[in-house]
TORSE-646575 format. One line per 4 residues: their letters; for each residue x, y, z of N, C-alpha, C. Coordinates in pm, whole numbers, always signed. Example, Ala and Ser with C-alpha at 12.3 -4.5 7.8 and 13.67 -1.06 7.14 Angstrom:
2
as = +1319:-569:+780:+1230:-450:+780:+1320:-330:+780 | +1285:-225:+708:+1367:-106:+714:+1290:+3:+787
//
This chain:
148
xxxx = +2080:-274:-2254:+1987:-307:-2191:+2028:-465:-2214 | +1984:-486:-2086:+1999:-638:-2052:+1879:-770:-2060 | +1767:-670:-2028:+1673:-740:-2028:+1573:-656:-1987 | +1432:-654:-2033:+1292:-583:-2003:+1220:-669:-2029
xxxx = +1122:-625:-1931:+1015:-696:-1923:+875:-604:-1815 | +717:-602:-1798:+696:-603:-1750:+629:-648:-1617 | +614:-535:-1527:+621:-565:-1417:+547:-624:-1366 | +514:-711:-1251:+426:-826:-1187:+278:-683:-1207
xxxx = +240:-634:-1202:+159:-514:-1181:+94:-449:-1283 | +214:-474:-1407:+147:-450:-1529:+163:-285:-1513 | +146:-227:-1396:+156:-60:-1410:+273:+20:-1488 | +416:-118:-1496:+578:-79:-1537:+605:-151:-1676
xxxx = +725:-81:-1687:+832:-177:-1745:+930:-191:-1684 | +995:-302:-1644:+1119:-332:-1600:+1230:-365:-1602 | +1338:-267:-1676:+1440:-294:-1762:+1540:-315:-1675 | +1666:-421:-1708:+1804:-407:-1654:+1914:-375:-1763
xxxx = +1958:-320:-1706:+2070:-254:-1767:+2169:-238:-1747 | +2298:-216:-1801:+2454:-232:-1760:+2518:-67:-1787 | +2616:+5:-1694:+2660:+89:-1710:+2767:+84:-1809 | +2759:+161:-1909:+2892:+99:-1986:+3046:+186:-1944
xxxx = +3033:+288:-1840:+3144:+265:-1785:+3231:+181:-1664 | +3140:+113:-1559:+3213:+70:-1496:+3124:-65:-1503 | +3038:-108:-1592:+3006:-251:-1653:+2928:-307:-1511 | +2887:-239:-1419:+2763:-266:-1322:+2613:-267:-1338
xxxx = +2538:-320:-1337:+2408:-381:-1339:+2317:-286:-1246 | +2274:-244:-1271:+2073:-127:-1260:+1966:-190:-1312 | +1875:-144:-1185:+1724:-137:-1240:+1637:-26:-1302 | +1572:-10:-1371:+1488:+122:-1379:+1386:+52:-1450
xxxx = +1233:+170:-1415:+1106:+157:-1387:+1045:+258:-1480 | +1023:+177:-1582:+934:+310:-1675:+762:+323:-1632 | +704:+432:-1601:+568:+402:-1555:+492:+552:-1656 | +422:+501:-1694:+330:+610:-1783:+311:+700:-1639
xxxx = +311:+817:-1649:+243:+937:-1542:+147:+942:-1618 | -39:+919:-1463:-153:+905:-1495:-201:+1063:-1432 | -295:+1094:-1460:-383:+1241:-1407:-450:+1207:-1312 | -406:+1133:-1185:-412:+1094:-1044:-536:+1241:-995
xxxx = -632:+1185:-925:-778:+1334:-859:-658:+1362:-694 | -677:+1465:-693:-590:+1549:-584:-664:+1524:-502 | -616:+1558:-406:-642:+1497:-208:-682:+1596:-175 | -791:+1607:-126:-897:+1718:-29:-865:+1705:+106
xxxx = -781:+1783:+173:-746:+1720:+299:-876:+1764:+405 | -873:+1731:+518:-973:+1734:+644:-988:+1895:+686 | -905:+1950:+631:-893:+2121:+652:-987:+2234:+547 | -996:+2082:+416:-1038:+2133:+289:-898:+2197:+163
xxxx = -799:+2226:+247:-676:+2244:+167:-692:+2091:+22 | -634:+2112:-51:-583:+2053:-162:-429:+2024:-182 | -403:+1910:-249:-286:+1862:-285:-258:+1769:-378 | -163:+1754:-425:-142:+1651:-579:-104:+1549:-435
xxxx = -151:+1417:-560:-180:+1257:-514:-29:+1273:-548 | +32:+1190:-411:+177:+1191:-399:+210:+1035:-368 | +250:+966:-460:+237:+814:-464:+373:+764:-361 | +458:+860:-323:+565:+832:-268:+494:+892:-118
xxxx = +427:+919:-115:+360:+953:+55:+258:+776:+81 | +227:+726:-31:+152:+636:+41:+257:+522:+53 | +334:+513:-29:+454:+432:-76:+533:+455:+135 | +566:+541:+176:+576:+560:+282:+548:+540:+389
xxxx = +397:+539:+391:+282:+544:+540:+312:+404:+535 | +287:+342:+387:+288:+144:+407:+418:+99:+468 | +494:+160:+422:+652:+95:+448:+637:+87:+603 | +627:+197:+663:+623:+231:+805:+520:+148:+873
xxxx = +411:+170:+802:+314:+34:+889:+377:-131:+890 | +449:-122:+786:+527:-282:+751:+650:-366:+798 | +706:-196:+830:+837:-212:+933:+863:-320:+1001 | +964:-406:+949:+1015:-537:+1028:+902:-641:+1020
xxxx = +797:-646:+941:+700:-743:+875:+768:-835:+728 | +698:-903:+727:+775:-976:+610:+688:-986:+447 | +718:-841:+436:+641:-826:+302:+705:-737:+220 | +738:-831:+71:+798:-746:-10:+799:-647:-61
xxxx = +861:-535:-109:+887:-438:-160:+762:-462:-264 | +806:-570:-353:+737:-588:-495:+560:-589:-463 | +491:-645:-286:+407:-630:-316:+277:-498:-211 | +417:-411:-186:+395:-280:-168:+371:-172:-297
xxxx = +443:-211:-393:+415:-152:-542:+319:-221:-539 | +274:-318:-536:+136:-387:-667:+40:-290:-542 | +30:-313:-430:-74:-245:-363:-135:-101:-410 | -29:+2:-371:-27:+133:-466:-44:+129:-593
xxxx = -3:+23:-705:-89:+30:-800:-252:+20:-784 | -313:-115:-711:-435:-115:-732:-525:+44:-632 | -412:+106:-565:-470:+193:-530:-549:+290:-612 | -359:+327:-666:-386:+428:-812:-494:+395:-904
xxxx = -523:+245:-968:-639:+217:-1002:-738:+217:-967 | -779:+174:-882:-927:+221:-778:-934:+410:-796 | -863:+463:-812:-867:+639:-799:-914:+691:-916 | -803:+566:-1023:-836:+615:-1184:-979:+574:-1244
xxxx = -963:+505:-1188:-1143:+411:-1246:-1273:+461:-1199 | -1256:+556:-1066:-1341:+648:-1025:-1363:+750:-1107 | -1267:+778:-1172:-1309:+929:-1290:-1336:+999:-1199 | -1304:+1044:-1113:-1324:+1191:-1019:-1186:+1262:-1032
xxxx = -1236:+1369:-990:-1079:+1505:-1012:-1078:+1533:-890 | -1138:+1477:-750:-1045:+1473:-623:-1100:+1359:-537 | -1029:+1305:-440:-1081:+1223:-339:-1016:+1283:-199 | -1105:+1263:-128:-1094:+1302:-36:-999:+1240:+64
xxxx = -933:+1236:+153:-796:+1252:+214:-879:+1090:+293 | -966:+1077:+388:-997:+991:+451:-1016:+860:+361 | -1124:+869:+247:-1103:+797:+159:-998:+743:+107 | -851:+821:+86:-730:+753:+72:-708:+652:+162
xxxx = -714:+713:+273:-672:+646:+420:-706:+500:+394 | -873:+500:+363:-960:+372:+399:-895:+276:+259 | -876:+324:+124:-774:+227:+46:-640:+166:+83 | -589:+260:+143:-453:+242:+207:-447:+100:+291
xxxx = -639:+105:+412:-586:+12:+499:-672:-97:+463 | -729:-73:+311:-834:-236:+272:-642:-272:+190 | -598:-226:+202:-464:-318:+92:-392:-368:+205 | -349:-311:+300:-287:-305:+407:-325:-464:+481
xxxx = -484:-429:+488:-545:-519:+537:-535:-704:+479 | -479:-698:+319:-486:-822:+263:-349:-844:+312 | -225:-717:+316:-96:-774:+280:-40:-832:+445 | -75:-746:+483:-55:-827:+649:-120:-743:+789
xxxx = -208:-822:+872:-318:-790:+947:-233:-694:+1067 | -94:-736:+1119:-11:-610:+1172:-23:-474:+1165 | +66:-508:+1040:+41:-337:+956:-100:-291:+960 | -200:-335:+955:-294:-326:+931:-346:-244:+1025
xxxx = -333:-319:+1180:-364:-260:+1297:-306:-124:+1366 | -165:-151:+1316:-49:-4:+1325:-101:+109:+1204 | -124:+62:+1114:-194:+213:+1057:-310:+217:+1099 | -445:+152:+1128:-557:+175:+1198:-523:+272:+1309
xxxx = -431:+231:+1373:-440:+306:+1499:-357:+470:+1543 | -315:+488:+1420:-236:+631:+1352:-346:+694:+1309 | -391:+652:+1189:-530:+702:+1089:-655:+723:+1167 | -697:+646:+1267:-816:+649:+1325:-809:+674:+1485
xxxx = -683:+721:+1511:-621:+808:+1619:-667:+707:+1769 | -637:+602:+1776:-691:+514:+1862:-671:+593:+2026 | -743:+555:+2079:-735:+674:+2226:-723:+539:+2358 | -746:+453:+2341:-703:+346:+2418:-663:+225:+2373
xxxx = -682:+70:+2489:-654:-31:+2410:-801:-122:+2394 | -897:-37:+2452:-1024:-131:+2397:-1053:-112:+2235 | -1011:+29:+2168:-1018:+20:+2001:-906:-93:+1934 | -794:-118:+2014:-714:-190:+1931:-793:-328:+1944
xxxx = -901:-378:+2054:-939:-493:+2108:-1030:-487:+1994 | -1085:-389:+1962:-1233:-396:+1869:-1185:-442:+1717 | -1050:-325:+1694:-987:-393:+1530:-988:-606:+1544 | -932:-641:+1700:-883:-795:+1706:-987:-852:+1680
xxxx = -1128:-806:+1743:-1243:-887:+1722:-1292:-887:+1610 | -1258:-789:+1528:-1314:-775:+1384:-1217:-946:+1282 | -1060:-904:+1336:-1011:-1027:+1264:-1081:-1162:+1315 | -1092:-1170:+1401:-1124:-1313:+1521:-1271:-1369:+1465
xxxx = -1365:-1243:+1419:-1457:-1264:+1321:-1477:-1327:+1235 | -1402:-1241:+1167:-1386:-1254:+1012:-1285:-1414:+950 | -1191:-1388:+1055:-1083:-1556:+1016:-1124:-1680:+1019 | -1172:-1775:+982:-1228:-1897:+1038:-1089:-1992:+1122
xxxx = -1168:-2027:+1201:-1141:-2060:+1325:-971:-2209:+1269 | -918:-2209:+1343:-823:-2295:+1347:-790:-2371:+1436 | -817:-2546:+1396:-841:-2630:+1507:-693:-2611:+1530 | -657:-2636:+1681:-539:-2664:+1732:-530:-2822:+1804
xxxx = -387:-2866:+1785:-370:-3003:+1822:-402:-2969:+1947 | -473:-3116:+2031:-516:-3115:+2136:-374:-3184:+2229 | -368:-3150:+2385:-273:-3225:+2428:-305:-3349:+2516 | -251:-3451:+2521:-279:-3531:+2608:-210:-3587:+2701
//
């Protein structure tokens, strides 16, 4: 092992290793497997929490956006911590979607709008406008230089 350290989010140990056969370096992550709540879908069926699904949906929303993979991992870790902290044995899928949207809102507003449009099943442009108006109200005004 070449190097070992705790990841930025504190949820994993990142190890740099070297292959004894070919001498190439690679990275491994060790995570504690936690008992996350089951996800209750809209139809009432239950499924195990799947970190990979959350990561994949966030990556899709963040496609071609300037957000690092480490930031996505940290966001998913925060979602997991919130779920663990709730102490609940089950979480509704709509609650999970809200947690994802909250994290995306912090990471990238474009990704948030992309995710929200699918998650909330936007039907027309006015729903996009409503979300954009929320951002306009929440964001501080930037003064733009005046042309003379």
